[in-house]
C-alpha positions in Angstrom: 84.5 98.1 86.4 88.0 96.7 87.8 90.6 98.1 89.6 93.9 98.1 88.8 96.8 96.9 91.2 100.1 96.4 89.4 101.1 95.4 86.1 103.6 93.2 85.1 106.1 95.4 82.8 109.3 96.2 83.8 110.9 99.6 83.1 114.5 101.1 82.6 114.2 104.2 83.8 112.1 105.8 86.9 109.2 108.0 85.9 109.8 111.1 87.6 107.3 113.0 85.6 104.9 110.0 86.5 105.8 110.7 90.3 105.6 114.8 90.0 102.6 114.6 88.0 101.1 112.7 91.4 102.6 114.8 93.4 101.0 117.8 92.1 97.9 116.6 91.9 97.6 115.7 95.3 99.2 119.0 96.2 97.0 121.0 94.8 93.9 119.0 96.4 95.2 118.9 99.9 96.6 122.1 100.2 95.2 124.7 97.6 91.5 123.6 97.5 89.6 125.2 99.6 87.5 123.2 102.1 89.4 119.8 101.8 90.7 119.6 105.3 87.6 120.5 107.1 85.8 117.9 105.0 87.9 115.3 106.8 86.5 115.8 110.0 83.2 116.7 108.8 83.5 120.7 109.6 83.0 121.9 105.6 80.6 125.0 106.4 78.6 127.3 103.9 82.2 129.6 104.0 84.3 126.6 102.3 81.3 126.0 99.9 81.9 129.9 98.8 85.4 129.5 98.7 85.6 126.5 96.8 82.9 128.2 94.3 85.4 131.0 94.1 88.2 128.5 93.4 87.0 126.9 90.7 84.9 129.5 89.1 88.7 131.0 88.6 90.8 128.1 87.9 88.4 125.7 86.1 87.9 125.4 83.0 84.2 126.1 81.6 83.0 125.3 77.8 81.4 128.6 77.4 84.4 131.0 78.4 86.8 128.4 76.6 84.7 128.0 73.2 82.7 131.4 73.2 85.1 133.4 75.6 81.7 134.4 77.1 83.3 136.2 80.4 80.6 135.9 83.4 80.5 139.2 84.8 80.0 138.7 88.6 81.7 135.9 90.3 81.0 134.2 93.5 84.0 135.5 95.8 84.2 133.2 98.2 82.6 135.5 100.9 79.0 134.8 102.8 76.3 137.4 103.4 72.7 136.9 104.7 70.0 138.3 102.6 66.5 138.0 102.4 66.4 134.5 101.2 68.9 133.5 103.5 72.7 133.0 103.7 74.4 132.5 100.8 77.6 133.6 98.9 78.3 136.6 97.8 78.9 137.6 93.8 81.0 140.7 92.6 82.8 141.2 89.4 85.9 139.4 89.0 89.0 140.7 90.2 91.3 138.9 88.1 91.8 138.6 84.2 91.1 134.9 83.5 92.2 132.9 80.5 90.1 130.6 79.1 93.0 128.4 77.7 95.2 128.6 80.5 92.3 127.7 82.7 92.5 124.1 80.9 95.8 123.2 82.1 94.8 124.8 85.8 92.0 122.4 86.1 93.5 119.6 84.8 95.2 120.1 88.7 91.4 119.9 90.1 89.4 117.3 91.5 86.2 117.4 93.2 86.2 114.9 95.9 88.8 112.1 97.3 87.4 109.9 95.4 88.1 111.5 92.1 91.3 112.2 92.7 92.5 108.8 93.9 90.9 107.3 91.1 92.5 109.1 88.7 96.1 109.0 90.8 95.7 105.3 91.0 95.4 104.6 87.0 98.2 107.1 86.3 100.5 105.4 88.7 99.9 102.1 87.2 100.0 102.8 83.6 102.3 106.1 83.2 105.5 104.5 84.1 105.8 102.4 80.9 104.1 105.1 79.0 106.9 107.5 80.1 109.6 105.0 80.0 108.7 104.5 76.1 108.6 108.3 75.5 111.3 109.4 77.8 110.3 112.5 80.1 110.2 115.4 78.2 107.8 113.8 75.4 105.7 112.1 78.2 105.2 115.7 79.7 104.0 117.1 76.5 102.4 113.9 75.7 100.3 114.2 78.8 99.5 118.0 78.5 98.4 117.6 74.6 96.0 114.5 75.9 94.5 116.7 78.7 94.2 119.7 76.3 92.3 117.5 73.3 89.8 115.9 76.5 88.9 119.6 77.5 88.5 120.9 74.0 86.3 117.9 72.4 84.0 118.2 75.9 84.0 122.1 75.4 82.9 122.0 71.7 80.1 119.1 72.2 78.8 121.5 75.4 79.8 125.0 74.2 76.8 127.0 75.9 77.8 125.1 79.6 79.0 127.1 82.6 79.3 124.3 84.6 83.3 124.0 85.5 85.1 121.1 84.2 87.7 119.7 86.2 90.1 116.7 86.9 93.0 115.1 85.2 90.5 112.3 83.9 91.4 113.4 80.1 94.8 113.3 80.6 95.4 110.1 82.2 92.8 108.5 79.8 95.4 109.0 77.0 98.0 107.2 79.4 95.6 105.0 79.4 95.0 104.7 74.9 98.7 104.5 74.8 99.3 102.3 77.0 96.6 99.8 75.4 98.4 100.2 71.7 102.3 99.9 73.0 101.1 97.3 75.5 98.6 95.3 74.8 99.5 91.6 76.2 101.2 92.7 78.8 99.2 91.5 82.2 97.6 93.6 84.8 96.6 92.5 88.2 93.1 94.2 89.3 90.5 93.8 92.1 87.1 92.2 90.5 84.5 93.3 93.2 82.1 90.1 93.0 80.9 89.7 96.3 84.3 90.4 97.4 87.1 91.5 96.0 88.8 89.1 93.5 92.7 89.3 92.5 92.9 88.5 88.9 95.5 89.0 86.1 94.1 90.1 83.1 95.7 91.3 79.8 96.0 94.9 79.4 93.9 94.5 75.9 90.8 93.6 78.3 91.2 95.6 81.4 91.8 98.8 79.2 89.6 97.9 76.3 86.5 97.3 78.5 87.5 100.6 80.6 86.9 102.8 77.1 83.8 100.4 76.3 82.1 101.7 79.2 83.5 105.4 79.0 82.0 105.5 75.4 78.6 103.9 76.7 78.5 106.2 79.4 78.8 109.2 77.2 76.0 108.5 75.3 73.9 108.7 78.5 73.0 104.9 78.2 72.9 102.7 81.3 73.4 105.9 83.8 71.4 108.6 85.4 73.0 112.4 85.7 75.5 111.3 83.4 76.2 114.9 83.0 78.1 114.6 86.5 80.7 113.4 84.8 82.8 114.3 82.1 82.8 110.8 79.9 83.4 112.2 76.3 86.3 113.8 77.7 87.3 110.6 78.9 86.7 109.0 75.5 88.6 112.0 73.7 91.8 111.6 75.9 91.8 107.9 75.1 91.7 108.1 71.4 93.9 111.0 71.2 96.6 108.7 73.1 96.1 106.1 71.2 96.4 108.0 67.7 99.6 109.8 69.5 101.0 106.6 70.3 100.8 104.7 67.4 104.1 105.6 65.5 106.2 104.5 68.4 104.3 100.9 68.5 106.3 99.4 66.0 109.8 100.2 67.8 108.2 99.4 71.3 109.5 96.0 72.9 107.7 93.6 74.1 108.2 93.4 78.3 110.5 90.2 79.5 108.4 89.0 82.3 109.8 87.3 85.3 108.8 83.4 86.7 106.9 84.9 89.4 106.7 88.8 88.2 104.8 90.4 91.6 106.8 93.4 91.8 108.1 96.3 89.5 111.5 95.8 91.0 112.1 92.5 90.2 110.6 92.7 86.9 113.2 95.3 86.5 116.2 93.3 86.8 115.1 91.2 83.6 115.1 94.1 81.1 117.7 93.9 78.3 
């Protein structure tokens, strides 16, 4: 698995939507997700876990709820209590009305860990600006949301009986990667390749993103991994394919980037765009 760092692809406009999406994801994780601050100091407690469980139960998408509208009678409240089996989370009837369809939207801004958040935001940072530049701000935002919804529904249909929450921007970000592959397959991308040390290489986008997609497809089948159910690889695959399909009509009108002699940073590359 390679780590993208920078693409040699100029932009003509500031990617405000990409910046806003990244900021929203970071704010929701740091400021609104229970227990995140305490996890930095190693101070997570049972109360933090109970609050997190209640938070995800309310705002994460659950396949069983989305497909069958089988809403739970009892949900965690975020409180703790000591029972016959020891301390645990209190469950009670939900004091709110949850919309499974709306939970798809809210789940796109939830993440389970710092690694989960940073991985998604890095890919969105590197590849999102050019897709937004090509589509325009409003169409790009709609495109992002459609890919996220498509990824969630495909995963939910495949695991319609599951009560496990599905969270993360991965499906929507995968759609951005699929669009980038269609629009800019030959663009060079600086990546870090883990081989004893992290080796910086400049590889074509079709190789970087194509290999990423193949890896997700293999993982979605359960091949070569253990415990694959903890990551929604099928959602990644679905989002990527939908992103490719939606971006395909734009491909003939997408000009190739004009690369400077020493393309290191976007500011230098931007000046070369006609």
